[in-house]
N, C-alpha and C positions, 0 to 999 in steps of 0.2 A: 504494500500500500504506500501511498504518498506520505512523506513526513518532512519535518523541518529540523535541520541542525541549527540550533541557536546558541548564542553566547550571552550569558547574563552577567552584567558587570555593575558593581556598585560604584557610581561616579564619585570621584574625589578620594577614594581609598588609596592608601599608599603603604605597602605594596598593594596592587590591585586585587580586590576580592572578586573572583569570577568563577562561573560554572559553565560547562558546555553540556548541552542536553539535546537529545533527539526526541521529538514528540510527534505523534501522528497528526496529519493535517485534519482540518475540519473541527478544530477546537474553538470553543467560545473564548472570549476574553476572560471570563471567569475561570476557565480551566487554565489559561496561561497564568493568571494570578495564582492559582493553586500550585502550578509548577514552580514559579518563582519562590513562593513561600516555603515549599518543601525543599527546594535546592539550597535555601539559605537557612537562617535560624529563627524565622518568624512564625507566628502562631495564628495568622488570620486565614489560612487556607485549609482545605479539606485535610484531615477530618475535624478541624477546629471550627468554631463559630467565628464570625467576623470580629476582629479585635480592634482594628483601626480603619479609618477611611483610606481609600486609595483611588487613583485614577490613571488611565492611559491617555496620553496626549496625542491625538490625531489631528494636530493643528493644520496640516496640509489639506485635510478634508473638512475642517471646521467642526470637528467632533471631539467630545471628551467622554470617555467611557468610565463610569464611576459607580461605586456602591453608595454614594451619597444620595439618599432618598430625598432629602430636602432640596438639593440642587435639581434633581430630576423633576420634582413636583413644581418647582419654581419655573422651570423651562416649559412644562406643560401649560401652566397658566399664561406664560408669555405667548405661546402659540395660539391660545384661545383669544387673547386680547392684544395681539401684536400691534395693531395700528394705534390703539389708545395709549399703550405703554410707551411706544416709540415717540409719539407726539409729546407726551408728558416729559420724557427725558430730554428730548431735543430742545424743548422750551426752557429747560433749566440752564442750558448753555454753560456747562462747567466740565472740567476734566473728569471729575468723579462720575457725572452723569454719562459722559462718553464711554468711560471704562465699563460702567454698569451695562450700558447698551451693548457694547461689544461682547461682554460676558453672556448676556441673555441671548444674543444671536448665535452663540456657540451651541450646537446641537448636543444635548445630553442623552446618552444611551446607557442602559443598564448592561453590565458585563455578561449577564446570562443570555442576552438577546442579540448578540452580534458576534460573528466569527472573525478570527484573526487572518485568514488566508489572504484575502485581497490586499489588506493593508500591509501585511508583512512582506508579501511578494512584490508589491509595487514600490514601497518606500525603503525596504531593506532594514529599517531600524524603527523601533517604537520606544518612546520614553514612558517610564512607569514611575509614579510617585506614591510612596507608601508612608503612612503615619505623618500627618501634617505637623506634629510636634517635633519628632525626631527628624523629619524631612528627609527620608531616604529617597535618593534619586538614582534610578536604576535604568540602564540602557540594555535593551534587548536587540541583538543584531542577528540577522539571518545570514548564516555562513554557507549553507548549502541546502538545496532541495533534493531530498532523497526519494527515489522512486521504488526502492525494493526493501522497505522496512516492514517487518511482519508482526510486530508486537502491538497489542492494543493499548499500550501504556507508554509513558515516557521512559527513557533510559539515560542515566548519567554516564557521561563519556570522560570528562576531565574537569579540572578546576584547580584552584589554589587559594590558600589562606582561610583561616577560621572566620566565620560570619558573625555579625553582632547579634546579641539577644534583644528581645523586646524592651522598650522603654529605657534604653541605656543612655539616652541623651545625644543621639546623633553621633557623627564621627568623633568629635572631641571627647564626648563621654565614653565612647567605645575604647578609644586608645588609653584613656585613664583607667578604665575597667581592666584592660589587659595587663597593665603594669601591676595593679594590685592582685589580680587573679594569679599571675605567675610568680609573684614575689612572696615566698613563704614567710619571709621575715617582716612583711608589712603588717602593721597592727590591725588592719581591716581585712586581712587575707581570708580568714575563716568566715567572717561575716559575708564577704562578697561571694565566696563559694556557695554558701547557702542560698543567697539571693539568685545566683546564676542558675542553680538547680531549679528553683521555683519558676524561673523564666523559661525553662526548657532549653537552656544553653547547651550546645553540643560542640565538641572539638571537630575539626575538619575530618570527616570520616566518609570516604567515597562509598563504602558498602552500606552505611546507614542511610546516606542520601538516596542511593539507588533503591533501597528497601522502601523508603517513603514514597518515591516516585512510582514504584510499581503498584501502589494502592490507587493511583489516579487512572484507573482503567476506563476509557471512554470509547474504545473501538474494539472490534472483535479480532483476537489474535488469529493469524492465518497459519494454523498449525501444520497444514499440509505443505507449507513452503519453508518450514523451519530448518530442514536439512540443508537448505541452500542459502541460509541467512548470512549477511555480512556483518551484523552487529550482535554481539553476544553480551547481554546484560551481566553485571556482576552478581553472583549468587549471594 
């Protein structure tokens, strides 16, 4: 079946935190969100409930895909009363009103109702923002379109560096966390280890990542073709 080899990269991280994954085509943006969450150390993807807001920026198509229900409903109201709202904001003649109008004109889609294929293949890259407090900015890059992938779930291929836990305070907080976590002589070392466990923090472990990704089954595995497979998931 058709699949995408993608690279997931946390922007601004140094050294770069990245993961390479192959995932079957035909996935919704919600499924891509699940892949990102499971490939990193976050807890808003399957099998967890939504923990923070997120969005995919499809600015070339004037679309924002998000789990922000308030933003979605606001856009629905704008569509119903477009002329009235536009007239009111234009009459205000201010930079704030102009920004508000531009924001309202951006089409808001729910991640469960739109598939990634067209946008990933046309643009090659998609920006993903997760947790508006910690402000994780993540780039998804299409590296290759694979035509002979036979598994109904994503497969971890490669990557580097431990990923941040939830609510660590963005990149600055993450780097401070790592100093304390790996320094047994630090007075807060034991406390931070307990906190890390509560947050679901995991060391970089390819086999664990692959186990998590295998749970994201959204296509039928083509078992009759497995003997001729090119990609062998980690057991």
